[in-house]
C-alpha positions in Angstrom: 85.7 78.7 89.4 82.9 76.7 90.9 81.1 77.6 94.1 82.2 74.4 96.0 85.9 75.2 95.2 85.4 78.8 96.5 83.8 77.5 99.6 86.6 74.9 100.1 89.2 77.7 99.7 87.5 79.9 102.2 87.2 77.0 104.7 90.9 76.4 104.2 91.7 80.0 105.0 89.5 79.9 108.1 91.3 76.7 109.3 94.7 78.5 108.9 93.5 81.4 110.9 92.1 79.1 113.6 95.5 77.3 113.8 97.2 80.7 114.2 95.2 81.5 117.3 94.8 78.0 118.8 97.6 75.7 117.9 100.5 78.2 117.7 100.1 79.6 121.3 99.8 76.0 122.7 103.0 74.9 121.2 105.1 77.9 122.2 108.1 77.0 120.0 110.9 79.4 119.2 110.7 78.4 115.5 107.0 78.7 114.7 104.9 78.6 111.6 102.9 81.8 111.1 99.6 80.5 109.7 98.3 84.0 109.4 100.9 85.1 106.9 100.3 82.0 104.9 96.5 82.7 104.8 97.1 86.3 103.9 99.4 85.5 101.0 97.1 82.8 99.7 94.3 85.3 99.5 96.5 88.2 98.3 97.8 86.1 95.4 94.2 85.8 94.2 92.8 89.3 95.0 93.3 92.9 94.3 95.9 95.0 96.2 93.3 97.0 98.2 91.4 93.9 99.3 94.7 92.2 100.3 95.9 95.3 102.2 92.5 95.5 104.1 92.7 91.9 105.0 96.3 92.3 106.2 95.3 95.3 108.3 92.4 93.5 109.8 94.5 90.4 110.7 97.3 92.7 112.1 94.9 94.6 114.3 93.5 91.3 115.7 97.1 90.1 116.4 98.1 93.5 117.9 95.1 93.4 120.2 96.6 90.3 121.8 100.1 91.9 122.3 99.4 95.5 123.3 103.1 96.4 123.9 103.7 96.5 120.1 100.3 97.7 119.0 100.3 98.7 115.4 103.4 96.8 114.3 101.6 93.7 113.0 98.9 95.8 111.4 101.4 97.9 109.5 103.6 95.0 108.4 100.7 92.7 107.4 99.1 95.5 105.5 102.3 96.0 103.5 102.7 92.2 103.0 99.2 91.8 101.7 99.5 94.8 99.4 103.0 93.7 98.1 101.8 90.1 97.5 98.9 91.3 95.4 101.1 93.7 93.4 103.9 91.3 92.9 101.5 88.8 91.5 101.0 91.0 88.4 104.7 91.5 87.8 105.9 87.9 88.2 104.4 85.1 86.3 100.9 85.4 87.9 100.5 83.4 91.1 103.5 81.1 90.8 104.3 78.9 93.7 107.9 80.0 93.9 107.0 83.7 94.1 104.3 82.9 96.7 106.8 81.0 98.8 109.3 83.8 98.7 106.6 86.3 99.6 105.5 84.2 102.6 109.1 83.9 103.9 109.9 87.6 103.5 106.5 88.5 104.9 107.1 86.4 108.0 110.5 87.8 108.5 109.5 91.4 108.1 106.5 91.0 110.4 108.8 89.5 113.1 111.3 92.3 112.6 108.6 95.0 113.0 107.1 93.4 116.1 110.5 92.9 117.8 111.6 96.4 117.1 108.3 97.9 118.2 108.1 95.8 121.3 111.5 97.1 122.6 111.9 94.4 125.2 115.0 92.7 123.6 118.4 94.4 123.6 121.9 93.3 122.8 122.5 89.6 122.3 118.8 88.7 122.7 117.9 91.1 119.9 120.7 89.8 117.7 119.7 86.2 118.3 116.0 86.9 117.6 116.7 88.9 114.4 119.6 86.8 113.2 118.6 83.3 114.2 115.0 82.7 115.4 113.2 85.0 113.0 114.9 83.7 109.8 114.3 80.1 111.0 110.7 80.9 111.6 110.4 82.5 108.2 112.0 79.5 106.5 109.6 77.0 108.3 106.7 79.2 107.4 107.8 79.4 103.8 108.2 75.6 103.6 104.7 75.0 105.0 103.4 77.8 102.8 104.9 76.1 99.7 103.1 72.9 100.5 99.8 74.7 101.1 100.2 76.7 97.9 100.6 73.5 96.0 97.5 72.0 97.6 95.5 75.2 97.2 96.2 75.6 93.5 93.5 73.3 92.2 90.8 74.8 94.4 91.8 78.5 94.3 89.5 81.1 92.8 90.6 82.4 89.4 92.8 85.4 89.3 91.3 87.0 86.2 89.4 90.2 86.5 85.7 90.2 85.8 
């Protein structure tokens, strides 16, 4: 893997994280793309489980600092998503785009579920609508965008081999 490709991959990850904290709050949609989960899975599919878990924890703490009512929920769920994505990569066909897309969708849904349950503001029908409708739709939209970005990132991604 050449240095320009590594720099382009790192710049792409930084753009995704910038979109998470600038564009996403401005739009305020119910069905939103979670750029942070996409960035985490892109990195996790190309790194070791410990590195992916540490990145997930760091991203989760940054997110939790912005929503103090559910502090720790995003940190825990993103840590698990990062670790699981890096571990699954070794068990399923390397870093295939289909596995990455499924991990992105499940990661988004589990992160939403953890934050909604920890926040404890929604009850009854509101909770059911969030968990049964809005979170799955957000996970699906995040997975679709993630699949496109996985296809685009494949040529410039760092090699997954151990050195």
